[in-house]
PDB file as gemmi writes it, atoms N, CA and C in Angstrom:
CRYST1    1.000    1.000    1.000  90.00  90.00  90.00 P 1                      
ATOM      1  N   MET A   1      -4.416 -33.072  45.743  1.00  0.00           N  
ATOM      2  CA  MET A   1      -4.952 -32.421  46.919  1.00  0.00           C  
ATOM      3  C   MET A   1      -3.934 -31.405  47.419  1.00  0.00           C  
ATOM      4  N   PRO A   2      -4.346 -30.162  47.717  1.00  0.00           N  
ATOM      5  CA  PRO A   2      -3.409 -29.134  48.145  1.00  0.00           C  
ATOM      6  C   PRO A   2      -2.733 -29.498  49.459  1.00  0.00           C  
ATOM      7  N   ASP A   3      -1.475 -29.126  49.570  1.00  0.00           N  
ATOM      8  CA  ASP A   3      -0.689 -29.379  50.767  1.00  0.00           C  
ATOM      9  C   ASP A   3      -0.983 -28.275  51.774  1.00  0.00           C  
ATOM     10  N   LYS A   4      -1.409 -28.629  52.977  1.00  0.00           N  
ATOM     11  CA  LYS A   4      -1.785 -27.653  53.991  1.00  0.00           C  
ATOM     12  C   LYS A   4      -0.642 -27.350  54.962  1.00  0.00           C  
ATOM     13  N   GLU A   5       0.486 -27.999  54.801  1.00  0.00           N  
ATOM     14  CA  GLU A   5       1.567 -27.815  55.753  1.00  0.00           C  
ATOM     15  C   GLU A   5       2.496 -26.684  55.331  1.00  0.00           C  
ATOM     16  N   GLN A   6       3.323 -26.259  56.252  1.00  0.00           N  
ATOM     17  CA  GLN A   6       4.310 -25.215  55.999  1.00  0.00           C  
ATOM     18  C   GLN A   6       5.292 -25.688  54.930  1.00  0.00           C  
ATOM     19  N   PRO A   7       5.623 -24.835  53.947  1.00  0.00           N  
ATOM     20  CA  PRO A   7       6.573 -25.276  52.927  1.00  0.00           C  
ATOM     21  C   PRO A   7       7.937 -25.570  53.533  1.00  0.00           C  
ATOM     22  N   ARG A   8       8.571 -26.625  53.032  1.00  0.00           N  
ATOM     23  CA  ARG A   8       9.887 -26.996  53.530  1.00  0.00           C  
ATOM     24  C   ARG A   8      10.984 -26.291  52.747  1.00  0.00           C  
ATOM     25  N   SER A   9      10.592 -25.528  51.759  1.00  0.00           N  
ATOM     26  CA  SER A   9      11.562 -24.816  50.950  1.00  0.00           C  
ATOM     27  C   SER A   9      11.445 -23.331  51.230  1.00  0.00           C  
ATOM     28  N   SER A  10      12.432 -22.596  50.799  1.00  0.00           N  
ATOM     29  CA  SER A  10      12.371 -21.150  50.968  1.00  0.00           C  
ATOM     30  C   SER A  10      13.056 -20.491  49.793  1.00  0.00           C  
ATOM     31  N   ILE A  11      12.763 -19.228  49.629  1.00  0.00           N  
ATOM     32  CA  ILE A  11      13.425 -18.459  48.580  1.00  0.00           C  
ATOM     33  C   ILE A  11      13.764 -17.094  49.158  1.00  0.00           C  
ATOM     34  N   ILE A  12      14.915 -16.619  48.806  1.00  0.00           N  
ATOM     35  CA  ILE A  12      15.352 -15.303  49.254  1.00  0.00           C  
ATOM     36  C   ILE A  12      15.719 -14.502  48.020  1.00  0.00           C  
ATOM     37  N   LEU A  13      15.061 -13.363  47.836  1.00  0.00           N  
ATOM     38  CA  LEU A  13      15.393 -12.449  46.752  1.00  0.00           C  
ATOM     39  C   LEU A  13      16.144 -11.279  47.365  1.00  0.00           C  
ATOM     40  N   TYR A  14      17.218 -10.880  46.741  1.00  0.00           N  
ATOM     41  CA  TYR A  14      17.946  -9.723  47.236  1.00  0.00           C  
ATOM     42  C   TYR A  14      18.646  -9.038  46.086  1.00  0.00           C  
ATOM     43  N   GLN A  15      19.038  -7.785  46.322  1.00  0.00           N  
ATOM     44  CA  GLN A  15      19.712  -7.017  45.294  1.00  0.00           C  
ATOM     45  C   GLN A  15      21.157  -6.803  45.720  1.00  0.00           C  
ATOM     46  N   THR A  16      22.078  -7.045  44.788  1.00  0.00           N  
ATOM     47  CA  THR A  16      23.493  -6.880  45.075  1.00  0.00           C  
ATOM     48  C   THR A  16      23.858  -5.398  45.005  1.00  0.00           C  
ATOM     49  N   GLU A  17      25.066  -5.076  45.416  1.00  0.00           N  
ATOM     50  CA  GLU A  17      25.507  -3.683  45.415  1.00  0.00           C  
ATOM     51  C   GLU A  17      25.492  -3.075  44.018  1.00  0.00           C  
ATOM     52  N   ASP A  18      25.661  -3.906  42.982  1.00  0.00           N  
ATOM     53  CA  ASP A  18      25.633  -3.383  41.615  1.00  0.00           C  
ATOM     54  C   ASP A  18      24.203  -3.278  41.058  1.00  0.00           C  
ATOM     55  N   GLY A  19      23.184  -3.521  41.917  1.00  0.00           N  
ATOM     56  CA  GLY A  19      21.794  -3.346  41.516  1.00  0.00           C  
ATOM     57  C   GLY A  19      21.149  -4.549  40.852  1.00  0.00           C  
ATOM     58  N   ARG A  20      21.869  -5.650  40.728  1.00  0.00           N  
ATOM     59  CA  ARG A  20      21.307  -6.839  40.089  1.00  0.00           C  
ATOM     60  C   ARG A  20      20.527  -7.667  41.098  1.00  0.00           C  
ATOM     61  N   THR A  21      19.399  -8.206  40.646  1.00  0.00           N  
ATOM     62  CA  THR A  21      18.571  -9.040  41.508  1.00  0.00           C  
ATOM     63  C   THR A  21      19.135 -10.451  41.539  1.00  0.00           C  
ATOM     64  N   ARG A  22      19.225 -11.007  42.724  1.00  0.00           N  
ATOM     65  CA  ARG A  22      19.719 -12.374  42.909  1.00  0.00           C  
ATOM     66  C   ARG A  22      18.653 -13.183  43.635  1.00  0.00           C  
ATOM     67  N   ILE A  23      18.661 -14.464  43.389  1.00  0.00           N  
ATOM     68  CA  ILE A  23      17.697 -15.356  44.015  1.00  0.00           C  
ATOM     69  C   ILE A  23      18.444 -16.507  44.666  1.00  0.00           C  
ATOM     70  N   GLN A  24      18.106 -16.772  45.897  1.00  0.00           N  
ATOM     71  CA  GLN A  24      18.611 -17.953  46.590  1.00  0.00           C  
ATOM     72  C   GLN A  24      17.376 -18.773  46.928  1.00  0.00           C  
ATOM     73  N   CYS A  25      17.340 -20.031  46.526  1.00  0.00           N  
ATOM     74  CA  CYS A  25      16.115 -20.794  46.739  1.00  0.00           C  
ATOM     75  C   CYS A  25      16.411 -22.239  47.094  1.00  0.00           C  
ATOM     76  N   ARG A  26      15.369 -22.874  47.586  1.00  0.00           N  
ATOM     77  CA  ARG A  26      15.376 -24.308  47.833  1.00  0.00           C  
ATOM     78  C   ARG A  26      14.211 -24.912  47.072  1.00  0.00           C  
ATOM     79  N   PHE A  27      14.321 -26.172  46.764  1.00  0.00           N  
ATOM     80  CA  PHE A  27      13.298 -26.847  45.986  1.00  0.00           C  
ATOM     81  C   PHE A  27      12.495 -27.786  46.871  1.00  0.00           C  
ATOM     82  N   ASP A  28      11.252 -28.041  46.479  1.00  0.00           N  
ATOM     83  CA  ASP A  28      10.393 -29.000  47.158  1.00  0.00           C  
ATOM     84  C   ASP A  28       9.743 -29.866  46.088  1.00  0.00           C  
ATOM     85  N   ASN A  29       9.860 -31.161  46.218  1.00  0.00           N  
ATOM     86  CA  ASN A  29       9.298 -32.102  45.236  1.00  0.00           C  
ATOM     87  C   ASN A  29       9.761 -31.787  43.818  1.00  0.00           C  
ATOM     88  N   ASP A  30      11.050 -31.562  43.657  1.00  0.00           N  
ATOM     89  CA  ASP A  30      11.686 -31.369  42.358  1.00  0.00           C  
ATOM     90  C   ASP A  30      11.248 -30.113  41.607  1.00  0.00           C  
ATOM     91  N   THR A  31      10.687 -29.145  42.286  1.00  0.00           N  
ATOM     92  CA  THR A  31      10.365 -27.873  41.635  1.00  0.00           C  
ATOM     93  C   THR A  31      10.479 -26.742  42.643  1.00  0.00           C  
ATOM     94  N   ILE A  32      10.491 -25.535  42.119  1.00  0.00           N  
ATOM     95  CA  ILE A  32      10.513 -24.348  42.955  1.00  0.00           C  
ATOM     96  C   ILE A  32       9.086 -23.808  43.008  1.00  0.00           C  
ATOM     97  N   TRP A  33       8.707 -23.224  44.109  1.00  0.00           N  
ATOM     98  CA  TRP A  33       7.369 -22.681  44.289  1.00  0.00           C  
ATOM     99  C   TRP A  33       7.491 -21.221  44.698  1.00  0.00           C  
ATOM    100  N   LEU A  34       6.800 -20.323  43.975  1.00  0.00           N  
ATOM    101  CA  LEU A  34       6.808 -18.899  44.279  1.00  0.00           C  
ATOM    102  C   LEU A  34       5.381 -18.362  44.324  1.00  0.00           C  
ATOM    103  N   THR A  35       5.167 -17.352  45.147  1.00  0.00           N  
ATOM    104  CA  THR A  35       3.889 -16.639  45.147  1.00  0.00           C  
ATOM    105  C   THR A  35       3.881 -15.655  43.984  1.00  0.00           C  
ATOM    106  N   GLN A  36       2.710 -15.106  43.690  1.00  0.00           N  
ATOM    107  CA  GLN A  36       2.641 -14.081  42.645  1.00  0.00           C  
ATOM    108  C   GLN A  36       3.527 -12.891  43.004  1.00  0.00           C  
ATOM    109  N   ALA A  37       3.589 -12.540  44.278  1.00  0.00           N  
ATOM    110  CA  ALA A  37       4.431 -11.407  44.699  1.00  0.00           C  
ATOM    111  C   ALA A  37       5.902 -11.682  44.403  1.00  0.00           C  
ATOM    112  N   LEU A  38       6.359 -12.906  44.652  1.00  0.00           N  
ATOM    113  CA  LEU A  38       7.758 -13.248  44.375  1.00  0.00           C  
ATOM    114  C   LEU A  38       8.031 -13.325  42.875  1.00  0.00           C  
ATOM    115  N   ILE A  39       7.050 -13.818  42.104  1.00  0.00           N  
ATOM    116  CA  ILE A  39       7.210 -13.840  40.640  1.00  0.00           C  
ATOM    117  C   ILE A  39       7.312 -12.406  40.131  1.00  0.00           C  
ATOM    118  N   ALA A  40       6.476 -11.520  40.662  1.00  0.00           N  
ATOM    119  CA  ALA A  40       6.512 -10.107  40.269  1.00  0.00           C  
ATOM    120  C   ALA A  40       7.863  -9.492  40.589  1.00  0.00           C  
ATOM    121  N   GLU A  41       8.399  -9.802  41.752  1.00  0.00           N  
ATOM    122  CA  GLU A  41       9.710  -9.279  42.126  1.00  0.00           C  
ATOM    123  C   GLU A  41      10.804  -9.857  41.224  1.00  0.00           C  
ATOM    124  N   LEU A  42      10.702 -11.124  40.916  1.00  0.00           N  
ATOM    125  CA  LEU A  42      11.681 -11.780  40.052  1.00  0.00           C  
ATOM    126  C   LEU A  42      11.753 -11.114  38.683  1.00  0.00           C  
ATOM    127  N   PHE A  43      10.586 -10.831  38.098  1.00  0.00           N  
ATOM    128  CA  PHE A  43      10.545 -10.251  36.755  1.00  0.00           C  
ATOM    129  C   PHE A  43      10.413  -8.729  36.770  1.00  0.00           C  
ATOM    130  N   GLN A  44      10.462  -8.149  37.970  1.00  0.00           N  
ATOM    131  CA  GLN A  44      10.385  -6.699  38.162  1.00  0.00           C  
ATOM    132  C   GLN A  44       9.149  -6.109  37.499  1.00  0.00           C  
ATOM    133  N   LYS A  45       8.010  -6.714  37.805  1.00  0.00           N  
ATOM    134  CA  LYS A  45       6.709  -6.279  37.303  1.00  0.00           C  
ATOM    135  C   LYS A  45       5.752  -6.142  38.472  1.00  0.00           C  
ATOM    136  N   ASP A  46       4.623  -5.489  38.249  1.00  0.00           N  
ATOM    137  CA  ASP A  46       3.583  -5.346  39.252  1.00  0.00           C  
ATOM    138  C   ASP A  46       2.874  -6.693  39.441  1.00  0.00           C  
ATOM    139  N   VAL A  47       2.409  -6.965  40.643  1.00  0.00           N  
ATOM    140  CA  VAL A  47       1.700  -8.216  40.930  1.00  0.00           C  
ATOM    141  C   VAL A  47       0.467  -8.345  40.033  1.00  0.00           C  
ATOM    142  N   ARG A  48      -0.214  -7.226  39.758  1.00  0.00           N  
ATOM    143  CA  ARG A  48      -1.404  -7.277  38.899  1.00  0.00           C  
ATOM    144  C   ARG A  48      -1.049  -7.750  37.492  1.00  0.00           C  
ATOM    145  N   THR A  49       0.127  -7.377  37.011  1.00  0.00           N  
ATOM    146  CA  THR A  49       0.575  -7.808  35.688  1.00  0.00           C  
ATOM    147  C   THR A  49       0.807  -9.318  35.679  1.00  0.00           C  
ATOM    148  N   ILE A  50       1.474  -9.812  36.709  1.00  0.00           N  
ATOM    149  CA  ILE A  50       1.729 -11.264  36.815  1.00  0.00           C  
ATOM    150  C   ILE A  50       0.417 -12.011  36.911  1.00  0.00           C  
ATOM    151  N   ASN A  51      -0.509 -11.514  37.719  1.00  0.00           N  
ATOM    152  CA  ASN A  51      -1.814 -12.160  37.854  1.00  0.00           C  
ATOM    153  C   ASN A  51      -2.521 -12.233  36.506  1.00  0.00           C  
ATOM    154  N   GLU A  52      -2.499 -11.145  35.762  1.00  0.00           N  
ATOM    155  CA  GLU A  52      -3.138 -11.123  34.445  1.00  0.00           C  
ATOM    156  C   GLU A  52      -2.538 -12.176  33.516  1.00  0.00           C  
ATOM    157  N   HIS A  53      -1.218 -12.285  33.503  1.00  0.00           N  
ATOM    158  CA  HIS A  53      -0.565 -13.278  32.644  1.00  0.00           C  
ATOM    159  C   HIS A  53      -0.908 -14.696  33.086  1.00  0.00           C  
ATOM    160  N   LEU A  54      -0.912 -14.952  34.374  1.00  0.00           N  
ATOM    161  CA  LEU A  54      -1.248 -16.294  34.864  1.00  0.00           C  
ATOM    162  C   LEU A  54      -2.693 -16.648  34.538  1.00  0.00           C  
ATOM    163  N   VAL A  55      -3.610 -15.702  34.721  1.00  0.00           N  
ATOM    164  CA  VAL A  55      -5.018 -15.956  34.388  1.00  0.00           C  
ATOM    165  C   VAL A  55      -5.134 -16.333  32.919  1.00  0.00           C  
ATOM    166  N   ASN A  56      -4.454 -15.598  32.044  1.00  0.00           N  
ATOM    167  CA  ASN A  56      -4.501 -15.901  30.607  1.00  0.00           C  
ATOM    168  C   ASN A  56      -3.918 -17.275  30.293  1.00  0.00           C  
ATOM    169  N   ILE A  57      -2.814 -17.614  30.936  1.00  0.00           N  
ATOM    170  CA  ILE A  57      -2.184 -18.920  30.718  1.00  0.00           C  
ATOM    171  C   ILE A  57      -3.157 -20.049  31.063  1.00  0.00           C  
ATOM    172  N   PHE A  58      -3.863 -19.918  32.184  1.00  0.00           N  
ATOM    173  CA  PHE A  58      -4.798 -20.961  32.604  1.00  0.00           C  
ATOM    174  C   PHE A  58      -6.057 -20.958  31.744  1.00  0.00           C  
ATOM    175  N   GLU A  59      -6.573 -19.775  31.381  1.00  0.00           N  
ATOM    176  CA  GLU A  59      -7.776 -19.697  30.541  1.00  0.00           C  
ATOM    177  C   GLU A  59      -7.533 -20.284  29.150  1.00  0.00           C  
ATOM    178  N   GLU A  60      -6.323 -20.112  28.632  1.00  0.00           N  
ATOM    179  CA  GLU A  60      -5.993 -20.626  27.298  1.00  0.00           C  
ATOM    180  C   GLU A  60      -5.498 -22.070  27.351  1.00  0.00           C  
ATOM    181  N   SER A  61      -5.562 -22.683  28.528  1.00  0.00           N  
ATOM    182  CA  SER A  61      -5.176 -24.083  28.756  1.00  0.00           C  
ATOM    183  C   SER A  61      -3.730 -24.375  28.378  1.00  0.00           C  
ATOM    184  N   GLU A  62      -2.883 -23.361  28.485  1.00  0.00           N  
ATOM    185  CA  GLU A  62      -1.451 -23.598  28.265  1.00  0.00           C  
ATOM    186  C   GLU A  62      -0.879 -24.441  29.403  1.00  0.00           C  
ATOM    187  N   LEU A  63      -1.418 -24.247  30.591  1.00  0.00           N  
ATOM    188  CA  LEU A  63      -1.034 -25.037  31.758  1.00  0.00           C  
ATOM    189  C   LEU A  63      -2.283 -25.423  32.526  1.00  0.00           C  
ATOM    190  N   ASN A  64      -2.186 -26.520  33.253  1.00  0.00           N  
ATOM    191  CA  ASN A  64      -3.273 -26.979  34.104  1.00  0.00           C  
ATOM    192  C   ASN A  64      -3.129 -26.321  35.467  1.00  0.00           C  
ATOM    193  N   ARG A  65      -4.127 -25.558  35.849  1.00  0.00           N  
ATOM    194  CA  ARG A  65      -4.105 -24.818  37.119  1.00  0.00           C  
ATOM    195  C   ARG A  65      -3.837 -25.754  38.307  1.00  0.00           C  
ATOM    196  N   GLU A  66      -4.552 -26.866  38.361  1.00  0.00           N  
ATOM    197  CA  GLU A  66      -4.427 -27.783  39.495  1.00  0.00           C  
ATOM    198  C   GLU A  66      -3.040 -28.400  39.598  1.00  0.00           C  
ATOM    199  N   ALA A  67      -2.375 -28.552  38.465  1.00  0.00           N  
ATOM    200  CA  ALA A  67      -1.051 -29.179  38.462  1.00  0.00           C  
ATOM    201  C   ALA A  67       0.073 -28.196  38.775  1.00  0.00           C  
ATOM    202  N   THR A  68      -0.205 -26.903  38.733  1.00  0.00           N  
ATOM    203  CA  THR A  68       0.874 -25.919  38.892  1.00  0.00           C  
ATOM    204  C   THR A  68       0.695 -25.001  40.095  1.00  0.00           C  
ATOM    205  N   ILE A  69      -0.372 -25.192  40.872  1.00  0.00           N  
ATOM    206  CA  ILE A  69      -0.605 -24.357  42.055  1.00  0.00           C  
ATOM    207  C   ILE A  69      -0.762 -25.243  43.280  1.00  0.00           C  
ATOM    208  N   ARG A  70      -0.099 -24.842  44.366  1.00  0.00           N  
ATOM    209  CA  ARG A  70      -0.270 -25.502  45.663  1.00  0.00           C  
ATOM    210  C   ARG A  70      -0.521 -24.440  46.711  1.00  0.00           C  
ATOM    211  N   LYS A  71      -1.343 -24.759  47.667  1.00  0.00           N  
ATOM    212  CA  LYS A  71      -1.571 -23.837  48.779  1.00  0.00           C  
ATOM    213  C   LYS A  71      -0.720 -24.293  49.956  1.00  0.00           C  
ATOM    214  N   PHE A  72       0.043 -23.342  50.479  1.00  0.00           N  
ATOM    215  CA  PHE A  72       0.833 -23.581  51.677  1.00  0.00           C  
ATOM    216  C   PHE A  72       0.330 -22.658  52.771  1.00  0.00           C  
ATOM    217  N   ARG A  73       0.282 -23.169  53.967  1.00  0.00           N  
ATOM    218  CA  ARG A  73      -0.080 -22.326  55.116  1.00  0.00           C  
ATOM    219  C   ARG A  73       1.197 -21.624  55.575  1.00  0.00           C  
ATOM    220  N   ILE A  74       1.117 -20.290  55.629  1.00  0.00           N  
ATOM    221  CA  ILE A  74       2.251 -19.528  56.127  1.00  0.00           C  
ATOM    222  C   ILE A  74       1.826 -18.789  57.390  1.00  0.00           C  
ATOM    223  N   VAL A  75       2.765 -18.574  58.257  1.00  0.00           N  
ATOM    224  CA  VAL A  75       2.527 -17.825  59.489  1.00  0.00           C  
ATOM    225  C   VAL A  75       3.442 -16.620  59.453  1.00  0.00           C  
ATOM    226  N   ARG A  76       2.840 -15.448  59.660  1.00  0.00           N  
ATOM    227  CA  ARG A  76       3.650 -14.233  59.661  1.00  0.00           C  
ATOM    228  C   ARG A  76       3.087 -13.255  60.671  1.00  0.00           C  
ATOM    229  N   LEU A  77       3.927 -12.299  61.041  1.00  0.00           N  
ATOM    230  CA  LEU A  77       3.507 -11.249  61.963  1.00  0.00           C  
ATOM    231  C   LEU A  77       2.781 -10.160  61.193  1.00  0.00           C  
ATOM    232  N   GLU A  78       1.616  -9.791  61.679  1.00  0.00           N  
ATOM    233  CA  GLU A  78       0.875  -8.644  61.160  1.00  0.00           C  
ATOM    234  C   GLU A  78       0.644  -7.740  62.362  1.00  0.00           C  
ATOM    235  N   GLY A  79       1.476  -6.709  62.453  1.00  0.00           N  
ATOM    236  CA  GLY A  79       1.473  -5.890  63.662  1.00  0.00           C  
ATOM    237  C   GLY A  79       2.086  -6.699  64.787  1.00  0.00           C  
ATOM    238  N   THR A  80       1.313  -6.933  65.827  1.00  0.00           N  
ATOM    239  CA  THR A  80       1.815  -7.721  66.956  1.00  0.00           C  
ATOM    240  C   THR A  80       1.231  -9.125  66.983  1.00  0.00           C  
ATOM    241  N   ARG A  81       0.371  -9.455  65.988  1.00  0.00           N  
ATOM    242  CA  ARG A  81      -0.283 -10.767  65.961  1.00  0.00           C  
ATOM    243  C   ARG A  81       0.392 -11.702  64.977  1.00  0.00           C  
ATOM    244  N   GLU A  82       0.430 -12.967  65.335  1.00  0.00           N  
ATOM    245  CA  GLU A  82       0.845 -14.004  64.393  1.00  0.00           C  
ATOM    246  C   GLU A  82      -0.401 -14.475  63.667  1.00  0.00           C  
ATOM    247  N   VAL A  83      -0.368 -14.414  62.337  1.00  0.00           N  
ATOM    248  CA  VAL A  83      -1.534 -14.783  61.536  1.00  0.00           C  
ATOM    249  C   VAL A  83      -1.141 -15.904  60.582  1.00  0.00           C  
ATOM    250  N   ALA A  84      -1.970 -16.947  60.544  1.00  0.00           N  
ATOM    251  CA  ALA A  84      -1.747 -18.055  59.612  1.00  0.00           C  
ATOM    252  C   ALA A  84      -2.702 -17.883  58.442  1.00  0.00           C  
ATOM    253  N   ARG A  85      -2.156 -17.982  57.235  1.00  0.00           N  
ATOM    254  CA  ARG A  85      -2.961 -17.849  56.025  1.00  0.00           C  
ATOM    255  C   ARG A  85      -2.523 -18.912  55.023  1.00  0.00           C  
ATOM    256  N   GLU A  86      -3.467 -19.341  54.191  1.00  0.00           N  
ATOM    257  CA  GLU A  86      -3.124 -20.208  53.071  1.00  0.00           C  
ATOM    258  C   GLU A  86      -2.824 -19.318  51.878  1.00  0.00           C  
ATOM    259  N   VAL A  87      -1.654 -19.524  51.290  1.00  0.00           N  
ATOM    260  CA  VAL A  87      -1.201 -18.701  50.171  1.00  0.00           C  
ATOM    261  C   VAL A  87      -0.935 -19.612  48.984  1.00  0.00           C  
ATOM    262  N   GLU A  88      -1.356 -19.160  47.794  1.00  0.00           N  
ATOM    263  CA  GLU A  88      -1.106 -19.934  46.582  1.00  0.00           C  
ATOM    264  C   GLU A  88       0.340 -19.744  46.126  1.00  0.00           C  
ATOM    265  N   TYR A  89       0.984 -20.860  45.851  1.00  0.00           N  
ATOM    266  CA  TYR A  89       2.336 -20.867  45.299  1.00  0.00           C  
ATOM    267  C   TYR A  89       2.263 -21.507  43.913  1.00  0.00           C  
ATOM    268  N   TYR A  90       3.080 -21.008  42.996  1.00  0.00           N  
ATOM    269  CA  TYR A  90       3.085 -21.464  41.610  1.00  0.00           C  
ATOM    270  C   TYR A  90       4.380 -22.204  41.324  1.00  0.00           C  
ATOM    271  N   SER A  91       4.275 -23.324  40.607  1.00  0.00           N  
ATOM    272  CA  SER A  91       5.449 -24.157  40.308  1.00  0.00           C  
ATOM    273  C   SER A  91       6.243 -23.565  39.149  1.00  0.00           C  
ATOM    274  N   LEU A  92       7.392 -24.156  38.889  1.00  0.00           N  
ATOM    275  CA  LEU A  92       8.298 -23.664  37.860  1.00  0.00           C  
ATOM    276  C   LEU A  92       7.644 -23.490  36.492  1.00  0.00           C  
ATOM    277  N   PRO A  93       6.825 -24.430  36.001  1.00  0.00           N  
ATOM    278  CA  PRO A  93       6.196 -24.192  34.698  1.00  0.00           C  
ATOM    279  C   PRO A  93       5.358 -22.904  34.657  1.00  0.00           C  
ATOM    280  N   ALA A  94       4.630 -22.604  35.736  1.00  0.00           N  
ATOM    281  CA  ALA A  94       3.831 -21.376  35.784  1.00  0.00           C  
ATOM    282  C   ALA A  94       4.731 -20.146  35.866  1.00  0.00           C  
ATOM    283  N   ILE A  95       5.807 -20.251  36.641  1.00  0.00           N  
ATOM    284  CA  ILE A  95       6.760 -19.146  36.755  1.00  0.00           C  
ATOM    285  C   ILE A  95       7.358 -18.834  35.386  1.00  0.00           C  
ATOM    286  N   LEU A  96       7.784 -19.877  34.689  1.00  0.00           N  
ATOM    287  CA  LEU A  96       8.372 -19.684  33.358  1.00  0.00           C  
ATOM    288  C   LEU A  96       7.336 -19.167  32.362  1.00  0.00           C  
ATOM    289  N   GLY A  97       6.107 -19.680  32.448  1.00  0.00           N  
ATOM    290  CA  GLY A  97       5.053 -19.209  31.554  1.00  0.00           C  
ATOM    291  C   GLY A  97       4.791 -17.723  31.753  1.00  0.00           C  
ATOM    292  N   ALA A  98       4.737 -17.298  33.015  1.00  0.00           N  
ATOM    293  CA  ALA A  98       4.554 -15.870  33.290  1.00  0.00           C  
ATOM    294  C   ALA A  98       5.734 -15.074  32.759  1.00  0.00           C  
ATOM    295  N   GLY A  99       6.926 -15.591  32.932  1.00  0.00           N  
ATOM    296  CA  GLY A  99       8.119 -14.893  32.444  1.00  0.00           C  
ATOM    297  C   GLY A  99       8.139 -14.733  30.938  1.00  0.00           C  
ATOM    298  N   VAL A 100       7.714 -15.769  30.233  1.00  0.00           N  
ATOM    299  CA  VAL A 100       7.683 -15.704  28.768  1.00  0.00           C  
ATOM    300  C   VAL A 100       6.666 -14.673  28.312  1.00  0.00           C  
ATOM    301  N   THR A 101       5.476 -14.676  28.911  1.00  0.00           N  
ATOM    302  CA  THR A 101       4.460 -13.713  28.494  1.00  0.00           C  
ATOM    303  C   THR A 101       4.843 -12.293  28.877  1.00  0.00           C  
ATOM    304  N   VAL A 102       5.500 -12.114  30.011  1.00  0.00           N  
ATOM    305  CA  VAL A 102       5.976 -10.780  30.410  1.00  0.00           C  
ATOM    306  C   VAL A 102       7.003 -10.288  29.394  1.00  0.00           C  
ATOM    307  N   ALA A 103       7.923 -11.155  29.014  1.00  0.00           N  
ATOM    308  CA  ALA A 103       8.986 -10.760  28.057  1.00  0.00           C  
ATOM    309  C   ALA A 103       8.399 -10.465  26.681  1.00  0.00           C  
ATOM    310  N   SER A 104       7.403 -11.241  26.260  1.00  0.00           N  
ATOM    311  CA  SER A 104       6.844 -11.040  24.925  1.00  0.00           C  
ATOM    312  C   SER A 104       5.963  -9.802  24.855  1.00  0.00           C  
ATOM    313  N   SER A 105       5.453  -9.353  26.010  1.00  0.00           N  
ATOM    314  CA  SER A 105       4.604  -8.161  25.991  1.00  0.00           C  
ATOM    315  C   SER A 105       5.393  -6.881  26.223  1.00  0.00           C  
ATOM    316  N   ALA A 106       6.687  -7.017  26.474  1.00  0.00           N  
ATOM    317  CA  ALA A 106       7.519  -5.826  26.734  1.00  0.00           C  
ATOM    318  C   ALA A 106       7.886  -5.106  25.480  1.00  0.00           C  
TER     319      ALA A 106                                                      
END                                                                             
């Protein structure tokens, strides 16, 4: 059953002065969880590319969608309003699967 609460973990992506991407993260339930946008930033690809790879991974039954995706409710400012949305986060196996397919298609 999807978790409806705020994630207790966080991830920070940043670029160092030498231009290298760094990741600072926390884990929840023994895995890391990233959105498609964060996976795209991690692998320096467009979100549409990551989405395409994830769709293929699930369609080809390489991974079980239900076992690798959780919905977390996030609250963020949109203009002057605070908006709560449920966002899909992908676990480490999905992140790695996307990374492998991105690397093999390069």
